[in-house]
C-alpha positions in Angstrom: -0.3 -0.1 0.2 2.9 2.2 1.1 4.8 1.7 -2.5 1.2 2.3 -4.2 1.0 5.9 -2.6 4.8 6.7 -3.3 4.1 5.9 -7.0 0.9 7.9 -7.2 3.0 10.9 -5.9 5.8 10.4 -8.5 3.1 10.3 -10.9 1.5 13.7 -9.8 4.8 15.3 -9.9 5.6 14.2 -13.6 2.5 13.6 -15.8 4.5 11.6 -18.4 5.9 8.8 -15.7 4.4 5.9 -15.6 2.8 6.0 -18.9 2.6 2.7 -20.7 4.8 2.6 -23.8 1.4 2.2 -25.8 0.6 5.7 -24.7 4.1 7.5 -25.5 4.9 5.9 -28.7 1.5 6.0 -31.2 0.7 7.6 -33.1 4.1 8.9 -34.6 6.5 5.9 -33.9 4.8 3.4 -35.8 6.0 1.5 -38.7 5.9 3.0 -42.1 6.8 0.3 -45.2 10.0 2.1 -46.8 12.4 4.1 -45.1 12.4 7.4 -46.3 16.0 9.3 -46.5 17.6 12.1 -48.4 18.6 10.3 -51.3 15.2 8.8 -52.0 13.7 12.4 -51.8 16.2 13.8 -53.7 15.4 11.2 -56.8 12.0 12.0 -56.5 12.7 15.7 -56.5 14.8 15.3 -59.7 12.1 13.2 -61.4 9.7 15.9 -61.0 12.2 18.5 -62.9 12.5 16.0 -65.5 8.6 15.8 -66.2 8.2 19.7 -65.8 11.3 19.9 -68.3 9.5 17.7 -70.7 6.3 19.6 -70.8 7.7 23.3 -70.8 10.9 22.2 -72.8 13.2 23.7 -70.6 14.4 25.0 -67.1 16.3 28.6 -66.6 16.7 28.7 -70.2 18.3 25.4 -70.6 16.8 22.1 -72.1 19.2 19.6 -70.7 17.7 15.8 -69.5 19.6 16.1 -66.2 19.2 18.3 -63.3 22.5 20.2 -62.7 24.2 19.4 -59.5 23.5 22.8 -57.5 19.7 22.3 -58.9 19.7 19.2 -57.2 21.0 20.3 -53.7 18.4 23.1 -53.9 15.6 20.8 -54.9 16.9 18.5 -51.7 16.7 21.5 -49.4 13.4 22.6 -50.3 12.2 18.7 -49.2 12.9 20.7 -45.8 11.0 23.2 -46.2 11.5 26.5 -48.1 11.1 27.3 -51.8 11.8 24.7 -54.8 12.7 25.3 -58.5 11.2 27.8 -60.3 9.9 29.6 -57.3 7.6 26.5 -56.1 6.6 26.8 -52.4 6.8 23.4 -51.0 6.4 23.7 -47.1 8.0 26.1 -44.6 9.0 25.4 -41.2 6.0 27.5 -39.7 3.6 24.9 -41.4 5.3 22.2 -39.4 5.2 23.5 -35.7 4.4 20.7 -33.4 4.8 21.9 -29.6 6.2 24.6 -27.9 8.6 24.1 -24.8 6.4 26.6 -22.9 4.0 23.9 -22.9 6.1 21.5 -21.0 4.0 18.6 -21.1 2.9 19.0 -24.4 6.0 19.7 -25.5 7.6 16.7 -23.6 4.7 14.4 -25.0 5.7 15.3 -28.8 9.0 15.0 -28.2 8.4 11.1 -27.0 6.4 10.7 -30.1 9.2 11.1 -32.4 13.3 11.1 -32.9 14.8 14.4 -31.6 18.0 15.9 -32.2 18.8 14.7 -28.4 18.1 11.6 -29.6 20.3 11.5 -32.6 23.4 12.8 -30.6 23.8 9.4 -29.3 23.9 7.5 -33.0 27.0 7.6 -33.7 27.0 4.0 -35.3 25.1 1.0 -35.8 25.5 -0.2 -32.4 24.4 2.8 -30.9 20.9 2.2 -31.7 20.0 -0.5 -29.2 21.2 1.6 -26.2 19.5 5.1 -27.8 16.2 2.5 -28.1 16.3 1.6 -24.3 16.9 5.3 -23.1 13.8 6.3 -25.7 11.4 4.0 -24.3 12.7 3.5 -20.3 14.1 6.7 -19.8 17.4 7.2 -17.8 18.3 7.7 -14.3 19.5 11.1 -14.7 17.4 14.0 -14.3 20.0 17.2 -14.4 22.5 18.2 -12.3 24.2 21.4 -11.5 25.7 22.3 -14.7 22.3 21.4 -16.8 20.7 23.5 -14.3 23.3 26.4 -14.8 23.0 25.9 -18.3 19.3 26.5 -18.3 20.0 29.4 -16.2 22.5 30.8 -18.4 20.7 30.1 -21.6 18.3 33.4 -22.0 21.1 35.3 -21.4 23.1 34.1 -23.8 20.4 34.2 -26.3 19.7 37.7 -25.5 23.7 38.4 -26.8 23.1 35.8 -29.8 20.0 38.2 -31.2 21.9 41.4 -30.2 25.1 40.6 -32.1 23.5 38.3 -35.1 19.8 39.1 -35.3 18.9 35.6 -34.5 15.7 35.4 -32.2 15.4 32.7 -29.5 13.1 29.9 -30.3 10.9 27.4 -27.8 9.0 25.6 -31.0 9.5 22.0 -31.9 9.1 21.2 -35.4 8.8 18.1 -37.6 10.5 17.4 -40.8 8.6 17.9 -44.2 8.6 14.0 -45.1 9.0 12.7 -41.7 6.7 13.6 -39.2 8.5 11.4 -36.8 11.8 13.2 -37.2 11.5 16.6 -34.8 13.8 19.4 -33.6 13.9 22.7 -31.3 16.6 24.8 -32.0 17.2 27.5 -29.5 17.0 30.0 -32.4 16.1 31.0 -35.7 16.1 33.7 -38.4 15.7 34.1 -42.1 17.6 36.1 -44.3 17.0 38.6 -46.7 16.6 36.0 -49.5 14.6 33.6 -47.7 17.4 31.1 -46.3 17.1 29.8 -42.6 19.4 30.2 -40.1 19.6 28.3 -36.5 21.2 28.6 -33.3 22.0 26.3 -31.1 23.7 27.2 -27.2 25.9 25.4 -25.0 27.6 25.9 -21.9 30.7 23.9 -20.8 33.3 23.7 -17.9 36.2 23.0 -20.2 37.7 24.7 -23.3 36.6 23.5 -26.8 39.3 23.2 -29.2 36.4 22.2 -31.9 32.7 22.0 -31.5 32.3 18.3 -29.8 31.2 15.5 -32.5 27.8 14.6 -30.5 26.5 18.5 -31.0 27.3 18.5 -34.6 25.3 16.0 -34.9 22.3 17.8 -33.0 23.3 20.7 -35.5 23.1 18.7 -39.1 19.8 16.8 -37.6 18.0 20.4 -36.8 19.4 21.7 -39.9 17.8 18.6 -41.8 14.5 19.2 -39.9 14.0 22.5 -40.6 15.5 22.8 -43.9 18.2 25.5 -42.9 21.4 26.3 -44.3 23.8 27.0 -41.4 23.7 27.2 -37.7 25.7 29.5 -35.3 26.9 27.1 -32.3 27.3 29.5 -29.4 29.2 28.0 -26.2 30.0 30.1 -23.0 33.0 28.7 -20.7 32.5 28.7 -17.2 34.7 27.9 -14.1 32.7 27.2 -10.7 29.3 28.3 -12.6 31.0 31.9 -13.5 31.9 32.7 -17.1 35.2 33.0 -18.0 34.9 35.5 -20.6 32.9 39.0 -21.3 31.1 37.4 -24.0 30.6 33.5 -25.5 32.3 32.2 -28.4 30.6 31.2 -31.5 31.3 29.3 -34.9 29.3 28.9 -37.8 28.3 25.4 -39.3 27.2 24.8 -42.5 24.8 22.4 -43.8 26.4 18.9 -44.6 23.9 16.5 -46.5 26.3 13.3 -46.4 26.2 13.7 -42.7 22.4 13.9 -42.6 21.6 11.3 -45.0 23.8 9.2 -42.6 21.7 10.4 -39.3 18.3 9.8 -41.4 19.3 6.4 -42.0 20.5 5.5 -38.2 17.1 7.5 -37.2 15.0 5.3 -39.4 16.7 2.3 -37.7 15.9 3.7 -34.4 12.1 3.6 -35.6 12.5 0.4 -36.8 13.9 -0.7 -33.7 11.2 1.0 -31.4 8.5 -0.5 -33.4 10.2 -4.2 -33.1 10.3 -3.9 -29.1 6.7 -2.0 -28.7 4.7 -4.1 -31.4 3.4 -7.6 -30.9 5.2 -10.4 -33.4 1.7 -11.2 -34.6 0.8 -7.1 -35.6 4.6 -6.5 -37.1 4.6 -5.6 -41.0 5.8 -8.6 -43.1 
């Protein structure tokens, strides 16, 4: 009886704790025949351009049968939001807003139903999928410490510096990718350039000096770029000693979009979704 009361008290503090997996995983983390990938979507985009060429006779004054490489790259990015060839608007990031972290319960619930940048940061190799799936379904014992508390306190201050120096406004919204609603990301900041390109910001605090941006943070950055269709991300980090900032201003560096890294992450994320499906679906109900 005492154990039951303690469990009830824990659930009252965290509305998501104790929820059955079936409540957290569907409807987004369900199996879909055929994995979506950046390359596959690019091929479909190229095919559409060829069909358009056959009816219009030319694109940009040229009647070549093959889409130029730079056009294919622009087309690929348009899949994740923005404007495609000939000015066709496909789907913008604004149309793909899922939840906002100001409503933390709704935000956490939405994150639990998809693959986020935090999940992807752990996907360095195919062998990491098993660990990531276990953490996704059962959580971890880590609930924060002094370092994460410090990061949460400092992030709004750093975000104000970013807005003042780079014009990238803070963001707390969760978005899904254009072609895969289960692929999610919450960038720390975003801005649009005068020519319509999307820029993102990722903010970190660290007790150690960085020689370069850590690899797991780069995976987060590339995933966010893929989900929102962004070209570049400003990574901003503030080093502290004893939770006191070392410098007057944080350090920063631009990270350009890397479609090869993104394609690899999409493949690993699809494998993670398959593993989650396998663990949460009875054998008789799995797709053959």
